[in-house]
PAZAPA-4460 file (N, C-alpha, C; in steps of 0.05 Angstrom, whole numbers, plus 32768, in hexadecimal, padded with zeros to 4 digits):
% residues 239
    n_x    n_y    n_z   ca_x   ca_y   ca_z    c_x    c_y    c_z   seq   type   mol
   7E85   80B1   7FAE   7E83   80C4   7FB7   7E6B   80D2   7FB6     1      M     A
   7E55   80CA   7FA1   7E41   80DB   7F92   7E32   80CB   7F88     2      A     A
   7E23   80BE   7F9D   7E0D   80A1   7F99   7E11   8091   7FB3     3      G     A
   7DF5   8087   7FBC   7DFC   807A   7FD3   7DE2   8091   7FEA     4      G     A
   7DF6   8090   8002   7DE7   8097   801E   7DDF   80C0   8015     5      A     A
   7DD9   80CA   801A   7DD1   80E0   801F   7DE1   80F3   8028     6      R     A
   7DF1   8113   801D   7E04   8123   8026   7DF3   813A   802F     7      H     A
   7E0D   814C   8051   7DFC   8157   8057   7E04   8171   804A     8      A     A
   7DEB   817E   8049   7DF3   8199   8037   7DD8   8196   8026     9      G     A
   7DD5   81BB   8025   7DB1   81BB   8012   7DB6   81BB   7FF8    10      G     A
   7DA6   81C4   7FEA   7DAC   81BE   7FC7   7DC4   81D3   7FBE    11      P     A
   7DCC   81C1   7FA6   7DE8   81DA   7FA1   7DD1   81F4   7F88    12      G     A
   7DE9   81FF   7F93   7DE0   821D   7F7A   7DF6   8226   7F6E    13      G     A
   7DFE   823A   7F5B   7E09   824E   7F4F   7E12   825B   7F5C    14      A     A
   7E29   8263   7F5D   7E36   8277   7F71   7E37   8282   7F8A    15      G     A
   7E32   826B   7F97   7E3D   8262   7FBA   7E53   8261   7FB6    16      R     A
   7E64   825B   7FAC   7E81   825D   7FA5   7E8C   8261   7F91    17      C     A
   7EA0   827B   7F96   7EAB   827D   7F80   7EC4   8271   7F6D    18      G     A
   7ECD   8276   7F61   7EE4   8258   7F54   7EF9   8263   7F62    19      P     A
   7F0A   8257   7F62   7F27   8261   7F68   7F43   8258   7F4B    20      V     A
   7F5B   8262   7F46   7F59   825F   7F30   7F73   824C   7F2A    21      T     A
   7F83   8243   7F24   7F98   823A   7F2A   7FA6   8227   7F20    22      G     A
   7FBC   8221   7F1C   7FC5   8201   7F19   7FD4   81F9   7EFC    23      G     A
   7FD2   820A   7EEE   7FE4   8214   7EE2   8008   821D   7ECE    24      Q     A
   8011   820B   7EC6   802F   8202   7EC0   8037   8231   7EB5    25      T     A
   804F   8230   7EBF   805D   8243   7EB8   8051   824C   7E98    26      A     A
   805F   823D   7E8B   804E   8244   7E69   8035   824E   7E68    27      G     A
   801D   8246   7E71   8004   8251   7E6F   7FEC   8236   7E72    28      G     A
   8004   8217   7E61   7FEF   8203   7E5C   7FE7   81F2   7E85    29      R     A
   7FC8   81F5   7E87   7FC8   81E8   7E9B   7FCE   81D5   7E9B    30      A     A
   7FC9   81BC   7EB5   7FDC   81AB   7EB7   7FC8   819E   7EC8    31      A     A
   7FD2   8185   7ED6   7FC1   816C   7EE5   7FC1   816F   7EF7    32      G     A
   7FAA   8175   7F10   7FA7   8167   7F1F   7F8F   815C   7F2C    33      T     A
   7F9A   814A   7F42   7F8F   8141   7F46   7F7D   8149   7F71    34      L     A
   7F5A   8140   7F6E   7F54   814C   7F85   7F44   8133   7F94    35      L     A
   7F3B   813B   7FAD   7F36   8124   7FBB   7F29   8145   7FC7    36      V     A
   7F09   812F   7FD0   7EFA   8145   7FDB   7EF8   8135   7FF6    37      I     A
   7EF9   8138   8001   7EF0   8123   801E   7EEA   8132   8033    38      A     A
   7EE6   8128   804A   7ED7   8134   8066   7EED   8127   8084    39      K     A
   7EF1   8140   8090   7F04   8133   80A4   7EF8   8116   80B5    40      E     A
   7F08   8104   80B6   7EFA   80ED   80CA   7EF4   80F5   80E6    41      P     A
   7EE0   8104   80ED   7ECA   8104   8103   7EAF   80F9   810C    42      V     A
   7EC6   80D9   8128   7EA9   80D2   812B   7E8B   80E4   8128    43      P     A
   7E84   80D5   811F   7E58   80DF   8121   7E53   80EA   8101    44      G     A
   7E6E   80EE   80F1   7E6E   8106   80E6   7E6F   80F8   80BE    45      R     A
   7E82   80E9   80C3   7E80   80D5   80A7   7E7E   80B2   80B4    46      V     A
   7E7B   80A8   8096   7E77   8092   8099   7E5F   8086   80A2    47      K     A
   7E3A   8098   80AA   7E35   8097   80BF   7E1D   807C   80B7    48      T     A
   7E29   8072   80A6   7E15   8056   809C   7E24   803C   809E    49      R     A
   7E38   8040   80AB   7E51   802B   80B9   7E40   8023   80D6    50      L     A
   7E31   8036   80DE   7E33   8035   80F9   7E1E   8019   80F7    51      T     A
   7E15   8018   80F3   7E03   8004   80E6   7E17   7FE2   80FC    52      A     A
   7E28   7FDF   80F1   7E3D   7FD0   8108   7E53   7FE4   8112    53      E     A
   7E52   7FF4   810D   7E6F   7FFF   8121   7E70   801B   812D    54      F     A
   7E78   801C   8138   7E75   802C   815B   7E79   8053   813C    55      S     A
   7E66   805D   814B   7E7B   8080   8133   7E95   807C   8135    56      P     A
   7EAD   8070   8153   7EBF   807B   8149   7ED0   806F   8138    57      R     A
   7EC5   804E   8140   7ED5   803C   8134   7ECE   8041   810B    58      E     A
   7EAA   8041   8104   7EAE   8051   80E3   7EC6   8074   80DF    59      A     A
   7EC1   807F   80FA   7EDA   8096   80E5   7EEE   808A   80EF    60      A     A
   7EF5   8073   80FC   7F18   8063   80FA   7F1B   805E   80DA    61      W     A
   7F01   804D   80CF   7EF9   8040   80B1   7F07   8057   80A1    62      L     A
   7EF6   8072   80A2   7EF7   808A   8092   7F15   808D   808C    63      A     A
   7F21   8090   80B0   7F39   8097   809F   7F52   808A   8098    64      E     A
   7F49   8076   809C   7F59   8063   8084   7F55   8061   806C    65      A     A
   7F3F   8060   806B   7F32   806A   8042   7F45   807B   803E    66      A     A
   7F44   8092   804F   7F56   80A6   8048   7F68   80B6   8044    67      L     A
   7F7A   80A6   8059   7F8B   80A4   8057   7FA5   8094   8034    68      A     A
   7F95   8078   8044   7F91   806B   8018   7F94   8082   8003    69      D     A
   7F7C   808F   8004   7F78   8096   7FED   7F8A   80AC   7FEA    70      T     A
   7F93   80C5   7FFA   7FA8   80D0   7FF9   7FC3   80CA   7FF5    71      L     A
   7FC5   80B1   800A   7FE3   80A3   7FF3   7FDD   809D   7FE8    72      E     A
   7FCF   8090   7FCD   7FCF   8090   7FAC   7FD1   809F   7F9E    73      T     A
   7FC1   80AF   7FB1   7FC4   80C8   7FA0   7FE5   80DD   7F98    74      V     A
   7FE8   80D7   7FB0   7FFE   80E8   7FBB   8017   80DD   7FAA    75      R     A
   8017   80BC   7FA4   8021   80B1   7F8B   8021   80AB   7F76    76      A     A
   8011   80C0   7F6B   8001   80BD   7F53   801B   80D5   7F45    77      T     A
   801E   80DA   7F2C   802D   80EE   7F27   801E   810A   7F16    78      P     A
   8014   8118   7F26   8008   8137   7F15   8012   8157   7F23    79      A     A
   800F   8159   7F10   8011   8181   7F1E   8010   818D   7F39    80      A     A
   7FF5   817F   7F3F   7FED   817E   7F54   7FDE   8173   7F63    81      R     A
   7FDC   8179   7F74   7FC1   8164   7F84   7FB8   8175   7FA8    82      R     A
   7F9C   8173   7FA8   7F88   8184   7FB0   7F74   8176   7FC3    83      I     A
   7F82   8173   7FE4   7F5F   8170   7FEE   7F4B   8189   7FF3    84      L     A
   7F3A   817D   7FF6   7F23   819C   7FFB   7F13   818D   800D    85      V     A
   7F16   8193   8024   7F0F   8187   8033   7EF4   8197   804A    86      L     A
   7EE8   818B   804D   7ED9   8189   806A   7EE5   818B   8082    87      D     A
   7EF3   819D   809A   7EF5   8197   80A2   7F19   819E   80B0    88      G     A
   7F22   8193   80B8   7F40   819B   80BE   7F4C   8189   80BD    89      R     A
   7F6E   8189   80B3   7F7D   8176   80AA   7F89   8169   80C3    90      P     A
   7F8D   814B   80C0   7F96   8141   80D4   7FB3   813C   80D0    91      G     A
   7FBD   811F   80DD   7FD5   8108   80D8   7FD1   80FD   80C8    92      D     A
   7FBC   80FB   80B5   7FBC   80EA   80AD   7FB9   80FD   808C    93      W     A
   7FCF   810E   808F   7FCB   811E   806C   7FE7   8127   8064    94      L     A
   7FEE   810E   8058   800A   8116   804A   8013   812D   8040    95      P     A
   802F   8131   803A   802D   8147   8029   8031   8147   8016    96      G     A
   8032   8161   8006   802A   8169   7FE4   8013   8170   7FE4    97      G     A
   7FF9   816D   7FFA   7FE7   8171   7FE8   7FE4   818B   7FF8    98      F     A
   7FD2   81A0   7FE6   7FC3   81BD   7FE3   7FB6   81AE   7FF2    99      E     A
   7FAB   81BA   800C   7F8D   81C1   801D   7F7A   81DA   801C   100      V     A
   7F6B   81C4   800A   7F4C   81EE   800C   7F39   81E1   8016   101      V     A
   7F2B   81EC   8026   7F0E   81E8   8026   7EFA   81E6   801A   102      P     A
   7EDE   81D7   8024   7ECF   81D4   8012   7EC2   81E5   8010   103      Q     A
   7EA9   81E9   8005   7E98   81F7   8003   7E82   81FB   800F   104      C     A
   7E70   8206   8010   7E64   8204   802C   7E3E   81F3   8010   105      P     A
   7E3C   81F6   8012   7E19   81E2   7FFB   7E0E   81C9   7FFD   106      G     A
   7E0D   81C2   7FEA   7E07   81A6   7FE3   7E20   819F   7FD4   107      G     A
   7E18   817D   7FCD   7E38   816E   7FBE   7E3A   8180   7FA0   108      L     A
   7E25   817F   7F99   7E2D   8180   7F79   7E37   81A4   7F80   109      D     A
   7E31   81BC   7F98   7E49   81D2   7F8B   7E61   81C9   7F93   110      T     A
   7E62   81BC   7FA0   7E79   81AF   7FBE   7E8C   81AA   7FA5   111      R     A
   7E8F   819A   7F92   7EA2   8190   7F7F   7E99   819E   7F70   112      L     A
   7E8F   81AE   7F65   7E8C   81C7   7F4B   7E9E   81D2   7F5A   113      A     A
   7E9C   81E2   7F6F   7EBA   81F2   7F88   7ECF   81DE   7F7D   114      H     A
   7ED1   81CA   7F83   7EEC   81BD   7F8D   7EFA   81BE   7F6B   115      A     A
   7EE7   81B5   7F5D   7EF7   81BF   7F36   7F03   81D3   7F3E   116      F     A
   7EF1   81F0   7F44   7EFA   8204   7F42   7F0C   8216   7F4E   117      G     A
   7F26   81F6   7F57   7F43   81FA   7F62   7F58   8204   7F4A   118      Q     A
   7F42   81F3   7F30   7F59   81E5   7F1C   7F4D   81FB   7F02   119      C     A
   7F6A   81FF   7EF6   7F6A   820B   7ED8   7F65   8200   7EBF   120      A     A
   7F6C   81E6   7EC6   7F6D   81C2   7EAE   7F5B   81BC   7EBB   121      G     A
   7F77   81A0   7EA3   7F66   8185   7EB4   7F69   817C   7ECA   122      P     A
   7F4E   8174   7EDF   7F51   8163   7EFA   7F42   8150   7EFB   123      A     A
   7F42   8138   7F0B   7F3A   8123   7F0F   7F38   8127   7F2A   124      L     A
   7F1B   811D   7F3F   7F17   811F   7F49   7F0C   8101   7F5C   125      L     A
   7F0C   8109   7F73   7F0B   80DE   7F82   7F01   80F1   7F99   126      V     A
   7EF2   80E9   7FB5   7EEE   80DF   7FBF   7EFA   80CD   7FD7   127      G     A
   7EEF   80C6   7FEB   7F00   80BE   7FFE   7EFB   809A   8008   128      M     A
   7EE2   8097   7FFA   7ECD   8083   7FFD   7EDF   8067   7FE3   129      D     A
   7EED   8063   7FD9   7EFD   8057   7FC7   7F0E   8051   7FCF   130      T     A
   7F1E   8045   7FE6   7F3C   803F   7FF8   7F4D   8027   7FE4   131      P     A
   7F4C   8023   7FCE   7F3E   800B   7FB4   7F53   8011   7FAB   132      Q     A
   7F4D   8039   7F97   7F5B   803D   7F8F   7F7B   8045   7F8B   133      I     A
   7F84   8037   7F6B   7FA8   803B   7F65   7FAD   804B   7F50   134      T     A
   7FC1   8052   7F5F   7FD9   806D   7F50   7FCC   8062   7F2A   135      S     A
   7FBF   804C   7F23   7FCB   803F   7F0A   7FAF   8048   7F03   136      A     A
   7F92   804B   7F0D   7F80   8052   7F07   7F82   8072   7F0F   137      L     A
   7F88   8083   7F19   7F8B   809C   7F1D   7F9A   80AB   7F01   138      L     A
   7FB1   809D   7EFB   7FBE   80AF   7EED   7FAA   80A5   7ECE   139      A     A
   7F9E   808D   7EC2   7F8E   8085   7EB1   7F7C   809C   7EAE   140      E     A
   7F78   80A2   7ED0   7F5B   80B2   7EC4   7F68   80D8   7EC3   141      G     A
   7F7D   80D7   7EC3   7F84   80F4   7EBB   7F94   80EE   7EA2   142      L     A
   7F97   80DF   7E9D   7F9A   80D5   7E87   7F7A   80E2   7E72   143      E     A
   7F70   80D0   7E7E   7F4D   80E0   7E66   7F40   80EE   7E73   144      T     A
   7F4D   80FC   7E82   7F36   8119   7E85   7F4C   812B   7E73   145      T     A
   7F61   8125   7E72   7F69   813A   7E6C   7F5A   8137   7E44   146      A     A
   7F4A   8129   7E33   7F3D   8128   7E1A   7F29   8133   7E21   147      R     A
   7F1B   813B   7E33   7F03   8147   7E40   7EF0   8140   7E58   148      G     A
   7EF3   812B   7E5C   7EE2   8123   7E71   7EEC   80FD   7E77   149      A     A
   7EEA   80FE   7E96   7EF5   80DA   7EA0   7EDB   80DC   7EAD   150      C     A
   7EC5   80BF   7EB9   7EB4   80BF   7EC3   7EC0   809D   7ED7   151      F     A
   7EB8   809B   7EF4   7EC0   8085   7EF5   7EA2   8078   7F13   152      G     A
   7E97   8068   7EFE   7E80   8065   7F08   7E80   8061   7F29   153      P     A
   7E6D   805B   7F35   7E73   8055   7F53   7E59   8033   7F4B   154      A     A
   7E5B   8023   7F5E   7E45   8013   7F58   7E28   800E   7F6C   155      A     A
   7E25   8024   7F77   7E18   8038   7F83   7E02   803D   7F74   156      D     A
   7E13   803D   7F55   7E08   805C   7F43   7E03   8071   7F47   157      G     A
   7E1C   807D   7F5B   7E30   8095   7F5C   7E4A   809B   7F43   158      G     A
   7E55   80AA   7F4F   7E77   809C   7F3D   7E7F   80A4   7F54   159      F     A
   7E9C   809C   7F5B   7EB5   809E   7F6A   7ED0   80AD   7F56   160      W     A
   7ECF   80B6   7F3E   7ED9   80C9   7F38   7ED5   80DA   7F19   161      A     A
   7ED4   80F0   7F12   7ED2   8107   7F02   7EDD   8118   7EFC   162      L     A
   7EEA   8116   7EE9   7F01   8121   7EDE   7EF6   8141   7EC3   163      G     A
   7F01   814F   7EBA   7EFA   8161   7EA8   7F17   8173   7EA8   164      L     A
   7F1B   8170   7E8C   7F28   8184   7E7C   7F30   81A4   7E8F   165      A     A
   7F10   81AA   7E7E   7F18   81C7   7E95   7EFD   81D0   7EAF   166      R     A
   7F05   81DA   7EBD   7EF2   81DD   7ECE   7ECD   81E3   7EC3   167      P     A
   7EBE   81E1   7EC5   7E9C   81E3   7EC1   7E8B   81E0   7ED5   168      A     A
   7E87   81EB   7EE6   7E6C   81EA   7EF7   7E61   81E7   7EF0   169      P     A
   7E58   81F0   7ED2   7E3D   81E8   7ED2   7E29   81C9   7ED3   170      E     A
   7E3E   81B9   7ECC   7E4C   81A9   7EC1   7E40   818D   7EE2   171      L     A
   7E49   819E   7EF3   7E49   818A   7F0E   7E22   8195   7F16   172      L     A
   7E2A   81B7   7F1B   7E0A   81C7   7F2D   7DF5   81BF   7F23   173      L     A
   7DE2   81B5   7F39   7DC7   81A8   7F2F   7DB9   8192   7F2D   174      G     A
   7DD7   8179   7F2E   7DD8   8160   7F27   7DCE   8156   7F44   175      V     A
   7DBD   8143   7F41   7DB5   812E   7F5A   7DC5   8120   7F64   176      P     A
   7DCD   8122   7F80   7DE0   8117   7F90   7DCD   810D   7FA2   177      M     A
   7DE9   80EB   7FA9   7DDE   80D7   7FB2   7DC2   80C3   7FB1   178      S     A
   7DC6   80C4   7F97   7DB0   80B5   7F89   7DB6   80A1   7F7E   179      T     A
   7DA6   808D   7F6D   7DB2   806A   7F5B   7DB5   8076   7F3E   180      T     A
   7DA5   8093   7F3C   7DB8   80A0   7F29   7DC4   80B6   7F22   181      D     A
   7DD2   80BC   7F35   7DE2   80D6   7F2E   7DF8   80D2   7F23   182      T     A
   7DFC   80C5   7F1B   7E16   80B3   7F09   7E10   80AF   7EEA   183      G     A
   7DF4   80B0   7EE9   7DEB   80A8   7ED0   7DE5   80C2   7EC4   184      A     A
   7DD3   80E0   7ED5   7DD5   80F2   7ED7   7E01   8108   7ED1   185      V     A
   7E03   80FA   7EE1   7E1E   810F   7ED3   7E23   8103   7EC3   186      Q     A
   7E29   80F0   7EC4   7E3C   80E5   7EAA   7E24   80ED   7E85   187      R     A
   7E0E   80F4   7E82   7DF4   8102   7E79   7E07   8122   7E6B   188      A     A
   7E0A   812B   7E82   7E10   8141   7E86   7E31   814F   7E70   189      R     A
   7E3C   8134   7E76   7E54   8134   7E72   7E55   8139   7E52   190      L     A
   7E46   8125   7E4E   7E3D   8118   7E30   7E29   8133   7E1F   191      V     A
   7E14   813D   7E2F   7E06   814E   7E17   7E16   816A   7E1C   192      R     A
   7E32   8169   7E2C   7E48   8184   7E30   7E5B   817E   7E15   193      A     A
   7E53   8174   7DFD   7E68   8167   7DEB   7E79   8161   7DEF   194      G     A
   7E81   8149   7E11   7EA2   814D   7E1A   7EA1   812D   7E0D   195      L     A
   7EB6   811C   7E09   7EBF   8104   7E0E   7ED1   80F3   7E1E   196      T     A
   7EB7   80EC   7E27   7EB9   80E3   7E42   7EC8   80C1   7E3E   197      V     A
   7EDB   80BF   7E4F   7EE0   80A9   7E4B   7ED8   80A0   7E6E   198      G     A
   7EDA   807A   7E6D   7ECA   807D   7E85   7EF1   8063   7E94   199      E     A
   7EE4   8063   7EB0   7EFC   805D   7EC5   7EE4   8036   7ED4   200      L     A
   7EF9   8032   7EE1   7EE5   800F   7EE7   7EDA   801A   7EF4   201      P     A
   7EB6   8004   7EFD   7E9E   800E   7F16   7EB3   800A   7F2C   202      V     A
   7EB2   8017   7F40   7EBE   8009   7F5F   7EA5   8012   7F73   203      L     A
   7EAD   8002   7F7F   7E95   8001   7FA0   7EA8   801B   7FB4   204      R     A
   7E8F   8027   7FB5   7E9B   8039   7FCB   7E8F   802E   7FE7   205      D     A
   7E9A   8033   7FF9   7E97   8035   8016   7E82   8042   8022   206      V     A
   7E6F   802A   802C   7E5D   8046   8028   7E4F   8038   804D   207      D     A
   7E45   801F   8043   7E3F   7FF9   8060   7E51   7FEB   8063   208      T     A
   7E46   7FDB   8079   7E5C   7FC6   8080   7E69   7FB2   806C   209      P     A
   7E52   7FBA   8059   7E54   7F9B   8044   7E62   7FAE   8034   210      H     A
   7E61   7FCA   8032   7E76   7FD0   8015   7E8F   7FCF   802C   211      D     A
   7E94   7FCD   803B   7EB1   7FD6   804E   7EC5   7FBE   8048   212      A     A
   7EAD   7FA4   8049   7EB8   7F8D   804A   7EC5   7F7F   8026   213      R     A
   7EAA   7F92   801E   7EB9   7F8B   8001   7ECA   7F91   7FF3   214      A     A
   7ECE   7FAA   7FF4   7EE1   7FB9   7FF4   7F0A   7FB1   7FFB   215      V     A
   7EF8   7FA2   801D   7F18   7FA4   8025   7F19   7F88   801E   216      A     A
   7F08   7F78   8016   7F18   7F5F   8009   7F2B   7F6A   7FE6   217      A     A
   7F19   7F72   7FD9   7F24   7F81   7FC4   7F41   7F8B   7FC1   218      E     A
   7F42   7F99   7FDB   7F5F   7FAB   7FDE   7F66   7FA8   7FF4   219      A     A
   7F6C   7F81   7FFD   7F7E   7F83   8011   7F9C   7F92   8027   220      P     A
   7FAD   7F9F   800D   7FB9   7FA5   801F   7FBB   7FCA   8029   221      W     A
   7FAB   7FC9   8026   7FA1   7FF0   8020   7F9E   7FEB   8047   222      T     A
   7F9B   8003   804C   7F9D   800A   8074   7F77   800D   806A   223      R     A
   7F6A   800D   8069   7F49   8009   806B   7F48   7FEA   8075   224      F     A
   7F58   7FDC   8060   7F4C   7FB1   8063   7F62   7FB0   807A   225      A     A
   7F7B   7FBE   8080   7F83   7FBA   80A6   7F77   7FBD   80B5   226      A     A
   7F69   7FDC   80BB   7F55   7FE6   80C9   7F3C   7FD3   80CF   227      A     A
   7F31   7FCB   80BD   7F1A   7FC1   80BC   7F1C   7FA6   80C5   228      L     A
   7F34   7F91   80C5   7F38   7F78   80C8   7F43   7F78   80E2   229      A     A
   7F45   7F95   80F5   7F4D   7F99   810B   7F30   7F97   8122   230      T     A
   7F2A   7FAC   810E   7F09   7FAA   811E   7EF2   7F9D   8123   231      L     A
   7EF2   7F83   80FD   7EEB   7F6C   810A   7EF5   7F56   811D   232      S     A
   7F11   7F57   8122   7F15   7F48   8130   7F15   7F4C   8156   233      G     A
   7F17   7F6B   8154   7F0F   7F74   8173   7EF3   7F79   8175   234      T     A
   7EE8   7F61   817F   7EC9   7F6F   818A   7EBE   7F87   819C   235      P     A
   7ED5   7F95   81AA   7EC8   7FAC   81A9   7ED5   7FBA   81AA   236      S     A
   7EE9   7FB7   8183   7EF2   7FC6   816E   7F0F   7FD2   8187   237      G     A
   7F1A   7FEE   8178   7F38   7FF8   8183   7F30   8012   818C   238      V     A
   7F1D   8021   8188   7F1B   803D   8187   7F0A   8039   8195   239      R     A
***
């Protein structure tokens, strides 16, 4: 989610998008929210590093499969709210049970800060790049988040999950995204803020064809693995 390839958008800054509050129980106590930040799987706009081996349409198809896997897992995980923070328009890959809000303009740090602004209490955010995630991992992440913060490091130096007990945009704004030390910088922000940081396992983001094969081998039950197997077995692809 926040490492490896560069993301479109200018540098982040405060004040570009205001927070939206919500997500509390009737008694006023904050409840757990699962956030997914994603981009509509449009050819030429998603997973462009996969085009070293696949066509833009095939890369978008793989992205759609990864997103569908992620959303299905999030839907199966107990949470008070499930929010898709989307760049683009929803498609038939979106299951029921999600609130959909548009992404904020700006750099990835700004968009992540804005995503957390949709919540008033504990929230765990993931991207669309890790179709191998499980409900058990997400449930563990939400439980850990409620104690302060949760961090899921990615193999490329970024992070695949980030949880905050309370929304705090200043913890994200200005973090250099899409570098090999993005995760280290982000985690250090959490520690300096005095938060108790629980860690989830290291996972691999799907950015390159090599990543795609490794993730599919790790999670052969996923739509993503089936889509990759179809493309790999058909020289001209399926779309």
